[in-house]
N, C-alpha and C positions, 0 to 999 in steps of 0.2 A: 646261381646267385652271383652278385657282383663281387663279393669278397667272401672269404671263408668265415664261417660262424666262429665267434670267439667266446670261449667259455672259461670263466675263472673258477678254479677249484681251490678251496682253502681247507687244509687239514693241519692239526697241531700236535698230533701224536701218532704212534706207529699204527694203531688200528685204523685211524682215519686215513693215513697214507695208503693203506691197502685198499680201502673202499674207494678212494679217489683214483687210484691206478686202475681198478676194475671198471669204474665209470668211464674213464678216459678211453680205455680199450674198446668198450662197447660203443661209445660215440664214434670212434675212428672206424670201427667195423661198419657202421652205417654210412658215414659221411666221407671217409677217406681223407683226401686233402682239403675237403671243404669244411674242416673244423681245425682250429688251433687252440692251444691252451696257454693260459697264464695262471699265476697263483702262488700259493704257499704250500709246501709239502715236504715229504721226505724222499728217500732214495727210490722207492717204488714208483712214486709219481714222477720223479725226475726221469726215470727210464721210459716213461710214456710221453715225455715232452713238456713237463711242468717244471720250469726252472725257478726254484725258490730263492728269494732274496736273502734269506737267513736260515740258520739251522733250527729246525723245529724242536730239537731235543730240549732246548731251554724253556719251552712252553709246556712241557709235560709235568704239570703241577697237580698235586692232589691234596685236598684238605683246605679249609678256610684259612688256617694260620699260615700255611705255606703260600697260599694265594695272596695274603696281605703282604708277606715278605717280598713277593715277586711282583707286586703291583706296578712299580715303576717300569720294570722291564716289559711287562705285558702291555702296559699303556703305550709304550714306545712302538712295540710290534703291531699293535692295533692300528696306530697312526700310519705306520709304513704300509700295512696291508690296504688300508683305505686309500692311501695315496697311489698305490699300484692300480687299484680299480679306477681311480680318477684319471690316471695317465693312459690306461689301456682301453677304457670304455667298453667292457665286455658286453655281450648280448645277454648274459645271465651270470650270476654268481652262485655257486653251490658251496655252502658252508657245512663242513663235515664234522659231526660229533663235537667234542670239546666245548661244552656249554659256556663256560666262563669266558673263553676267548672269542668264540664265534658270535655270541650274542652282542658283544661289544663291537665287533667288526660289522655285523649287520646294521646296528644303529648308526655307526659312523658312515657307512656307505649310503644308507637310506637318507641321512641328513644332507649329504653332498650331492647325491644322484638319485633322486626319488623315482626315476623311471626305469631303473635297472631291475629286472626281476630277481628276487632273492629266494633261494631255495635252501631249506635246511635238510641235511641228510643225517638222520638219526636225531630224534628229539630227546629232551631230558626225561629221565625216568620218573615222571610225575605220579605214576601209580605207586611208587615207593616212597616218595617224599616231596614236599613243596609243590603241591598241585597248582599253585598260583603261577608257576612258570609256564603253564600252558597258555594262559592269557597273555603273558609277556611275549612269548614267541609269536602268538597270533598277531600281535601288534607290530612285530618287527620284520616278518618275512611274508612272502606270498604263498608258499607251498611247503609242505613237509613230506619227506620220504621217510616213512617209519619202517622199522624192522619187523614188528610183530603186530598181529591183529588186535591184541589187547591194548596197544598204544593208541590206536586211531580215535576211539570215542572221546578220549580226554581232550584232544585238540579240536576235533570237529565241533564239539559243544561250544568252543570259543570262536567258531567261524573260520578256522584255518583249514583250507583244502588239504587233504592228506591222501597220499598213495602208499599203500602197504606193499613194499618191495621184497620183504623177507630178509633174513640174515645170511650174509655170505658164508658165515661159519657153518651153516646147515648144508652148504653145497660143497664143502671140501671133499675132494675126490680121494678116498682112502684105498681105492682099488690097487694102486701101485705101491702102497705102503707095505713094508715087509719087515715084520719084527724079527724073523729068523735071520734075515740079512744083517740087521743092526747088531744082533748078538754075535753073529759070526765075525763081523768086521771088528768088533771090540774084544773078541775073545771071551765072551760071556757064555757059559754053558746053557744049553737049552732049558735045563730044569733049575737053573739058579734063580733065586728070588731077585727081582730087579725093581728098585724104587726110582721113579722118575720125578725129579724136583723141577718145578717151574716157578721161579721166583718173581716173575712179572716182566713188564716191558717199559715201566717208567723208572727213572733214576731214583725217585723217592721210595718206590716199592723195593728196589734192589737194596737200598740202604737200610730199610726198616726190616725187610723179611729175611734177607740172606743170613744174618746172624742167628735168627730164630731157627731157620732150617738146618744150619750147621749143627746147632746144639741138639736139635731133634734127631738128626741122622747119627750123631755121636752116641745117643742113647740106644738107637736101634742097632747100630753096629756092635755095641757092647753086648747086646742080647744075642745077636747073630752075626759073628764076624764074616760069614760067607755072603752077607747081603751086598749085592752090587748096587752102586749109586750112579745115576746119570743126571746131569743138570742141563737144562735148556738155556741157552744164551740168546735172547731175542735180539733182532738186528740192531736196534738203536742203543741198546745197553750191553752189547756183546762183550766189549772190552772190559767194562766194569765187572760183569759177572765172571769173566775168565780170570781176572786178577784176584777176585775174592776167593773163588773156588781153588785156585792154585795154592792158596795158603791153608786150605783145610788139612787137618792132620790125618786124613785117610784119602784113598784114591777115589776120584769121581770122574766119570767120563763126561767131557764137555760136548754138548750136542748143538750143532749149528741149525739154523733155520731150514737148510736143505734136507736135513735128515730127521727133523722133528717128528714127522708122522711115522717114520719107521720106529723111532724110539717109543712113541705112544703105543704102537702095536706090540712092541716088545715088553712093555712094562707090566709087572705083576700088580703094582699099585702106583698111583701118582699122588704127589703132594703139591698142591698148586695154589698160587695166589689168585684170588677171585678175579674173573674176567672172561673174555671171549674164549679163552683156552679151555674152559670147562666144557663148552659145547664140542670143541674139537676132540677132547679126551673121550667124551661120551660117544661120539661117532666112531672112535677107534676101539671102543669096547674096553676102555681102561677104568677100573674102579678108582675112585679118587677121594681124597680128603681136601677140603677147601679151607684156606686160612686168609685172614686179612687184618692189617693194622694200619691206622693212620695216626697223625698227630693227636696227642691226648686231648687238648682243648678242642680241636676240630671235632673229635669224636663226641665229646660231651655236648657240643652245640648241635651236632647232626642227630644224635640219639633222640633229641626232643622232637625232631621233625620226621624221622623215618617211620613209616607205617607198615612197610612190607614185613612179612614173617620170615622171608628168606632173602638171600642175596644172589644165589645161583639161579640162572634163568630157567633151567629145566626143573629145579625145585619149585620155582614160582609158578611155572606153567602147570605142574602136576599138583600144586598146593600140598606138597608133601616133602619132608626132609629126606630125600633119597640119598644124596651125598651128604655126609657130615660137614657142617660149617662151624668154624671157630673164629670168632671176631674179637679183636682188640684184646682185652684181658684174658679171654679164653684161649687165645692163640699163643700158648706157651709150649716150650719143648716137651714138658711132661705130658700135657694133654694131647698134643699132636702125635707124639711117639706112641701113646696108648692106642689112639684111633687108627693110625697106620699099622701098628703091630697087630691089631685085631684082624684087619683084612689080610695081612700077610700070613697070619697063622691059620686062617680059615678060608681056603680057596673056594669053598661052596658059597660062603657068605659074600665073598668078593665077586664071584660070578653072578650071583643073584642081583647084587647092586648094579653091576655093569649092565645087565639085561633091563632093569627098571630105568636106569639112566637113559639108555638108547630109546626105549619105548616112549619116554617123556618128550623126546625130541619131536615126535609126531604132533604133540600138542603145541609146539612152537612153530609149526608150518613146514616141517621137513617134507621134501618131495615136490615143492612148488617150482615155478619157473626161476631162471637164474636172476638173482637180485640186480646184478649190474645191468642186465638187459632191460629189466623193468624200470630201473632208475633212469637209464638213458631215454627210454620212451617218455617217461614223465617229464624229464628236463626239456625235451624237444616240444612236448605239448605245451608246457608253460611258456616257452619262448614264442611258439606259434600263436598262442592266445594273446600274449602281450603285443605282438606285432600287428595282429588283426585289429586290436583295440586302438593302437596308435594310428594306423592308417584309416 
């Protein structure tokens, strides 16, 4: 080729940053120096050669009310991202997750440069709420890379070509994860109960959930002073989590991203904010309790639109409440402490839940080909298809 293929990758939060980095690695493995990247992302994408013009942490927004408050900032970043596409003229743009931000970017790029192929990586969860977004997406992009087989029909009915690539979370390699190593490093006895707390990866999640978890743990520690506590500090919010946990009135082991899977293997029970981490915990064999809170008015508005019975993906796939979920008003320290305490007090029940969690992952597509490889194949097919139509 006369020049390297130029691919623009756009991610606005930590999970999308990881997906973008994986896709960049897979494309480089195929094309070597014949591919270059531009775009918007976080530290993982930066390590793969995507130099972001701004910090994506400010775009990690959850809930309608928070979205309204951040509208001006988001609008500015959308314009900057579209301008980057105008300046760089990539061969394709891959817009990763983050519906509110990426759909605006898609429309802005399409209006300015209608011939650039637009690929959405992770569609909105239309099976859970607002199915009309499937039609909106079909009118805005050329192709969808979906994570689960139950996604595809919703978008294909609207005429959007869709490739099911699977979830990277289902391909996390736990072979090297060592719970005994984590316990030994932290001085935690092999038979000591260990609660792993995972407060989230968005600033709003940390602000809203960390105080709830602190109060929950305080209750559990009062009942069992020997309970060990570990808290995961996700990359983009690590300093915030560390600062909050340092002020807790009891000892908590702070867990970095590098040792997260060791900690999951070591945990007797996990208390987690809903998200991709639930799949990773299930792979690690950790029984869990799931919690979530958003802005109150956003919740009232969203509650009228949500049709799904569960929010945890393996619960959805199994159509069964395997892991307990406590949302909004139910996510109180009293209720969470009771649910976690029940699992801590009954190892047989905890083990049974862990087994059923892991089995449900098969219904989500565990064991398939590597998602980044399938995504790279699809991106190259879309680019080749557009090139052949142009010529």
